[in-house]
C-alpha positions in Angstrom: -0.2 0.0 0.2 0.7 3.6 -0.5 1.2 5.8 3.0 -0.2 4.6 6.3 -3.3 2.8 6.8 -5.3 5.0 8.9 -7.8 3.7 11.0 -9.6 4.4 14.5 -10.7 7.9 15.0 -8.1 9.0 12.4 -10.0 7.1 9.6 -13.2 8.2 10.5 -12.6 11.6 10.6 -10.6 11.4 7.1 -13.6 9.4 5.7 -16.1 12.4 6.8 -13.8 15.0 5.3 -13.5 12.8 1.9 -17.7 12.6 1.9 -17.7 16.1 2.3 -15.5 17.0 -0.3 -17.0 15.0 -2.6 -20.1 16.4 -1.7 -18.7 19.9 -2.1 -17.1 18.9 -5.6 -20.6 17.6 -6.6 -22.3 20.8 -5.8 -19.7 22.9 -7.6 -20.2 20.9 -10.8 -24.1 21.6 -10.5 -23.4 25.4 -9.5 -21.2 25.4 -13.0 -23.6 23.5 -15.2 -26.7 26.0 -13.7 -24.3 29.2 -14.6 -23.8 28.0 -17.9 -27.3 27.3 -18.8 -28.4 30.6 -17.4 -25.5 32.3 -19.3 -27.3 30.6 -22.9 -30.6 31.2 -21.9 -29.5 35.1 -21.4 -27.7 35.3 -24.8 -30.9 33.8 -26.6 -33.1 36.3 -24.8 -30.6 38.9 -25.6 -30.7 38.0 -29.4 -34.1 37.7 -29.5 -34.9 41.0 -27.8 -32.5 42.6 -30.6 -34.1 40.8 -33.4 -37.5 41.9 -32.0 -36.5 45.6 -31.7 -35.1 45.8 -34.8 -38.0 44.2 -36.7 -40.1 46.8 -34.8 -37.7 49.5 -36.1 -38.2 48.2 -39.6 -41.8 48.4 -39.4 -41.8 52.0 -38.5 -39.5 52.8 -41.2 -41.7 51.1 -43.6 -44.9 53.0 -42.5 -42.9 56.3 -42.3 -41.6 55.4 -46.1 -44.9 54.3 -47.1 -46.1 57.9 -46.0 -43.9 59.7 -47.8 -44.6 58.0 -50.8 -48.2 59.0 -50.4 -47.5 62.3 -49.6 -45.1 62.4 -53.3 -48.3 60.7 -54.8 -50.6 63.4 -53.8 -48.4 66.4 -54.9 -47.9 64.7 -58.5 -51.7 64.6 -58.5 -52.0 68.3 -57.7 
């Protein structure tokens, strides 16, 4: 074996320490996955917001251009 075999109270404490360390490691991995998923969702919703804003801007510009065309058409008739 490598090192000293721990027994008694020391072995018990080392076992508890290992179990706690393993639980902390699992917690960290779960938190990291949650942060990654949150970041992905934030990016998706950010892109959706920008696209929706651009579409609304294009609609407003189209309506403005249609109004200008209407005014120019009315002037040509007069």
